[in-house]
C-alpha positions in Angstrom: -64.9 -20.0 -43.1 -64.5 -21.1 -39.5 -65.0 -18.5 -36.8 -61.3 -18.3 -36.0 -58.1 -18.9 -37.9 -55.8 -21.8 -37.2 -53.8 -19.4 -35.0 -56.9 -18.9 -32.8 -57.1 -15.2 -33.7 -60.0 -13.8 -35.7 -59.6 -13.7 -39.5 -60.2 -10.0 -39.5 -60.5 -7.1 -37.0 -61.8 -3.6 -37.4 -61.0 -0.9 -34.9 -62.3 2.5 -33.9 -59.4 5.0 -33.8 -59.7 7.7 -31.1 -60.0 6.1 -27.7 -59.4 2.6 -29.0 -56.0 2.6 -30.8 -54.9 6.2 -30.3 -54.9 8.4 -27.2 -55.7 11.5 -29.2 -57.0 13.5 -26.2 -53.7 15.5 -25.8 -54.0 16.7 -29.4 -57.6 17.6 -28.8 -56.7 19.5 -25.6 -54.1 21.5 -27.5 -56.7 22.3 -30.1 -59.3 23.5 -27.6 -56.8 25.5 -25.6 -55.5 27.2 -28.8 -59.1 28.3 -29.5 -59.5 29.6 -25.9 -56.1 31.4 -25.9 -57.1 33.2 -29.2 -60.1 34.6 -27.2 -58.0 35.5 -24.1 -59.7 32.7 -22.1 -58.2 30.3 -19.5 -57.3 26.8 -20.7 -59.2 23.7 -19.8 -57.7 20.6 -18.2 -57.2 17.3 -19.9 -59.5 15.5 -17.4 -62.4 17.8 -18.4 -62.0 17.0 -22.1 -60.9 13.4 -22.1 -64.3 11.7 -21.4 -66.0 13.3 -24.5 -63.2 12.8 -27.1 -65.0 9.8 -28.6 -68.2 11.9 -28.9 -66.6 14.1 -31.5 -65.7 17.7 -32.2 -69.1 19.2 -31.2 -68.9 17.6 -27.8 -65.4 18.9 -27.3 -66.3 22.4 -28.4 -69.2 22.2 -25.9 -66.8 21.4 -23.1 -64.5 24.3 -24.0 -67.3 26.8 -24.5 -70.1 25.7 -22.2 -71.7 29.1 -22.0 -72.5 29.2 -25.7 -75.7 28.0 -27.3 -75.8 25.0 -29.7 -75.8 27.2 -32.8 -72.8 29.2 -31.6 -70.9 26.1 -30.7 -71.6 24.4 -34.0 -70.2 27.5 -35.7 -66.9 26.9 -34.0 -66.5 23.3 -35.2 -64.8 24.2 -38.5 -62.2 26.2 -36.6 -61.7 23.3 -34.2 -61.1 20.9 -37.1 -58.7 23.4 -38.9 -56.6 23.9 -35.8 -56.6 20.2 -35.1 -55.4 19.4 -38.6 -52.5 21.8 -38.1 -51.2 20.0 -35.0 -52.5 16.4 -35.5 -50.1 13.8 -34.1 -47.9 16.3 -32.2 -49.1 15.1 -28.7 -51.2 11.9 -29.4 -49.8 8.5 -28.5 -50.8 4.9 -28.9 -52.5 3.5 -25.9 -50.1 1.2 -23.9 -50.3 -2.3 -25.3 -51.8 -1.3 -28.7 -48.5 -1.8 -30.6 -48.0 -5.3 -29.2 -51.6 -6.2 -29.9 -51.3 -5.2 -33.6 -48.0 -7.0 -33.9 -49.7 -10.2 -32.6 -52.5 -9.8 -35.1 -50.0 -9.3 -37.9 -48.0 -12.3 -36.8 -51.2 -14.4 -36.8 -52.1 -13.4 -40.3 -55.1 -11.4 -39.1 -56.1 -8.6 -41.4 -57.1 -5.4 -39.6 -58.5 -2.0 -40.5 -60.0 1.2 -39.1 -63.6 2.4 -39.1 -63.8 5.8 -37.3 -66.2 8.7 -37.1 -63.2 11.1 -37.5 -63.3 12.8 -40.9 -61.4 10.6 -43.3 -58.9 13.3 -44.3 -57.9 13.7 -40.7 -57.6 9.9 -40.2 -55.4 9.7 -43.3 -53.1 12.3 -41.9 -52.4 10.3 -38.7 -52.1 6.8 -40.2 -48.7 7.5 -41.9 -47.4 9.1 -38.7 -48.0 5.7 -37.0 -46.4 3.7 -39.8 -49.6 1.9 -40.6 -49.9 2.7 -44.3 -49.2 -0.9 -45.4 -50.5 -2.6 -42.3 -54.0 -1.1 -42.2 -56.1 -2.8 -44.9 -59.0 -0.4 -44.9 -59.7 3.0 -43.5 -63.2 4.5 -43.4 -64.0 7.8 -41.8 -67.1 9.5 -40.6 -67.7 11.3 -43.9 -66.6 8.5 -46.2 -70.1 7.2 -46.8 -73.6 8.5 -46.5 -73.9 7.1 -42.9 -71.6 7.0 -39.9 -71.6 4.9 -36.7 -73.9 3.8 -35.1 -75.2 2.9 -38.5 -73.7 -0.4 -39.7 -72.9 0.9 -43.2 -69.3 1.9 -42.5 -68.5 -1.6 -41.0 -70.3 -3.4 -43.8 -68.4 -1.3 -46.4 -65.1 -2.0 -44.6 -65.7 -5.8 -44.7 -66.6 -5.6 -48.4 -63.4 -3.7 -49.2 -61.4 -6.3 -47.3 -63.3 -9.0 -49.3 -64.6 -10.8 -46.2 -68.0 -11.6 -44.9 -69.1 -9.3 -42.0 -69.7 -12.2 -39.7 -66.1 -13.3 -39.8 -64.9 -9.9 -38.5 -64.6 -8.6 -35.0 -65.1 -4.9 -34.2 -63.4 -3.1 -31.3 -64.4 0.3 -30.0 -64.7 2.3 -26.8 -68.1 3.9 -27.4 -71.6 2.5 -27.3 -72.2 3.5 -30.9 -69.3 1.2 -31.9 -71.0 -1.8 -30.3 -74.4 -0.8 -31.7 -72.9 -0.6 -35.2 -71.2 -3.9 -34.8 -74.4 -5.7 -33.7 -76.3 -4.2 -36.6 -73.6 -5.3 -39.0 -73.7 -8.9 -37.7 -70.2 -8.6 -36.2 -69.0 -9.8 -32.8 -67.6 -6.9 -30.8 -65.2 -6.0 -28.1 -65.8 -3.0 -25.7 -62.4 -1.3 -25.2 -62.7 -0.2 -21.5 -59.4 1.7 -21.6 -60.9 4.4 -23.9 -63.0 7.5 -23.3 -66.2 7.3 -21.4 -68.6 9.6 -19.5 -69.3 8.6 -15.9 -72.9 7.8 -16.9 -71.8 5.3 -19.6 -72.5 1.7 -18.8 -70.5 -0.7 -21.0 -72.4 -3.6 -19.5 -75.5 -2.4 -21.2 -73.9 -2.1 -24.7 -74.2 -5.7 -25.7 -70.5 -6.5 -26.6 -69.4 -10.1 -26.6 -66.3 -9.1 -24.6 -65.2 -6.2 -22.4 -61.4 -5.8 -22.3 -59.6 -3.7 -19.7 -56.2 -3.4 -21.5 -55.0 -3.7 -25.1 -52.3 -6.1 -24.0 -54.9 -8.7 -23.2 -55.7 -8.9 -26.9 -52.3 -10.2 -27.7 -53.7 -13.6 -26.6 -55.9 -15.5 -29.0 -58.2 -16.7 -26.3 -59.1 -13.1 -25.3 -61.0 -12.6 -28.6 -64.7 -13.5 -28.9 -65.6 -16.0 -31.6 -66.8 -14.4 -34.8 -70.5 -14.8 -35.7 -70.0 -16.1 -39.2 
């Protein structure tokens, strides 16, 4: 199979979810602030939580409750997930340009799916809200398999379920572990610079084939890196 389709777009693309396709930080903020309000504590601001959203629930609980020890914070993770499940999708929005990017992939005949570290049951709640049930060809969450990113297994399993060779697929994510997983899976990768990052994060050091500032750029075939396979 050639590295790109006749349209110039990749044959298949896998995406991270939070921070790449979906700006879920407002949902996460509502979740954290509901936990704080239940304890008569002041709310936190979005700019405090946003940089760690891609790091997962433990990182967000740590921002909301910085005075607690690790064991105490870990004990709050189930409550965070339960509260988040109750309000998922109420405040989250697609990043600007994502809808057009996915439309361009669909029009080019490019299959696409999602590989996220979000628990699968939560990811499956949000996908129908976005109208992606028929469009998203595969969905793998952080608890779907025995390993999660940065391990390559979720990406390899996604490619297998889509019946494509890993090397013909591109992976797009906003966190270093996304790029590490892609490299280990033999996939070319795109670093989504519009996503969630800590000040200390250096995307230049991640090893992605491309770094893209805005999803709308990926509406053009020439913005995508060539696949490795």
